[in-house]
C-alpha positions in Angstrom: 1.9 -122.0 -28.0 -1.6 -123.4 -26.5 -2.9 -121.3 -23.9 -5.6 -122.8 -21.5 -7.4 -121.2 -18.7 -5.0 -122.7 -15.9 -2.7 -120.7 -18.2 -4.9 -117.5 -18.4 -5.1 -118.1 -14.2 -1.7 -118.2 -13.7 -0.7 -115.1 -16.0 -3.8 -113.1 -14.4 -2.2 -113.8 -11.1 1.0 -112.4 -12.0 -0.1 -109.1 -13.4 -2.6 -109.0 -9.9 1.2 -109.8 -8.0 3.2 -107.8 -9.7 0.6 -104.9 -10.1 0.1 -105.1 -6.5 4.0 -104.9 -5.4 4.4 -102.3 -7.5 1.8 -100.2 -7.0 3.3 -100.1 -3.6 6.3 -98.7 -4.5 4.8 -96.2 -6.7 3.0 -95.1 -3.6 6.3 -94.3 -1.8 8.1 -92.8 -4.7 6.0 -92.8 -8.2 9.0 -91.3 -10.6 11.9 -93.5 -9.1 12.7 -96.3 -12.2 11.9 -100.0 -11.2 15.0 -102.2 -11.5 16.1 -104.2 -14.2 15.6 -107.2 -12.1 11.8 -106.9 -12.0 11.4 -105.1 -15.1 13.0 -108.5 -16.6 9.9 -110.4 -14.8 7.0 -107.9 -15.8 8.3 -108.1 -19.3 8.3 -112.0 -19.0 4.6 -112.1 -17.8 3.5 -109.0 -20.8 4.7 -111.4 -23.3 2.6 -114.2 -22.1 -0.5 -112.0 -21.8 0.0 -110.4 -25.2 0.1 -113.9 -26.6 -2.8 -115.2 -24.3 -5.1 -111.4 -25.5 -4.2 -111.2 -29.3 -4.6 -108.3 -31.0 -8.3 -107.9 -30.1 -7.4 -108.1 -26.5 -4.3 -106.3 -26.0 -4.8 -102.4 -24.7 -2.4 -101.1 -26.8 -1.4 -101.7 -30.3 2.1 -99.9 -30.0 3.2 -101.6 -27.0 4.4 -105.1 -26.3 6.8 -104.7 -23.1 8.8 -102.0 -21.5 12.4 -101.5 -23.1 14.8 -102.9 -20.5 17.5 -100.2 -21.7 15.1 -97.3 -20.9 14.1 -98.4 -17.6 10.3 -97.2 -16.6 9.1 -95.2 -13.7 7.0 -97.2 -10.7 3.9 -95.5 -12.2 4.5 -96.1 -15.7 4.6 -99.9 -14.7 1.6 -99.4 -12.5 -0.6 -97.7 -15.5 0.2 -100.6 -18.1 -0.7 -103.6 -15.6 -3.6 -102.0 -14.9 -4.6 -102.4 -18.1 -3.9 -105.9 -18.8 -5.8 -106.9 -15.9 -8.5 -104.8 -16.9 -8.4 -106.3 -20.5 -7.6 -110.4 -19.4 -10.5 -109.9 -17.3 -12.6 -108.0 -20.8 -11.8 -111.7 -22.3 -13.0 -113.7 -19.4 -16.0 -111.7 -18.9 -16.6 -112.4 -23.0 -16.7 -116.1 -22.7 -18.9 -116.8 -19.7 -22.0 -118.5 -19.7 -24.5 -119.1 -16.4 -26.7 -122.2 -16.3 -29.4 -123.6 -13.9 -28.8 -126.9 -12.4 -31.9 -128.8 -11.0 -31.1 -130.5 -7.5 -33.2 -132.2 -5.3 -33.2 -129.3 -2.9 -34.3 -126.5 -5.9 -31.7 -125.3 -8.4 -29.0 -123.4 -8.1 -27.0 -120.6 -11.1 -23.8 -121.8 -12.1 -21.2 -120.1 -14.1 -18.5 -121.2 -16.3 -16.1 -120.2 -18.6 -16.0 -122.0 -22.1 -12.4 -120.9 -23.9 -10.6 -122.3 -26.2 -12.3 -126.2 -26.0 -12.0 -126.3 -21.9 -14.8 -125.7 -19.5 -14.6 -124.7 -15.6 -16.6 -123.4 -13.4 -15.7 -119.3 -12.3 -16.6 -116.4 -10.3 -19.5 -113.7 -11.7 -17.9 -111.1 -14.0 -16.5 -108.2 -11.6 -18.3 -105.6 -14.2 -21.8 -106.3 -14.1 -23.7 -103.3 -14.6 -26.8 -102.8 -12.1 
């Protein structure tokens, strides 16, 4: 399966959206089990994220997806999704470069993400250490 930057963006957006939704459920009742419909959606996104992250960036060596026969709690799913989002951002940050572009009105620093043969302008790393 070939995954490019656009696939990465989609998977990250799905992870963040699921995290937001399930975090809200977790705030109301963190011990309640996630229903099977939502769990199937979570597992689909996790499967794609695992392919993209590979063994180097995958957050847990011994975890691929949730067991659909043993429904996890809202808080468990929130925890795992949070770890996946952080690992996705680490992968993105390690493939970012900045370039100075000179124009007639001066210079501008642009940030690019180069990954698997594609290059696109992106936002600054989220984890900038000051």
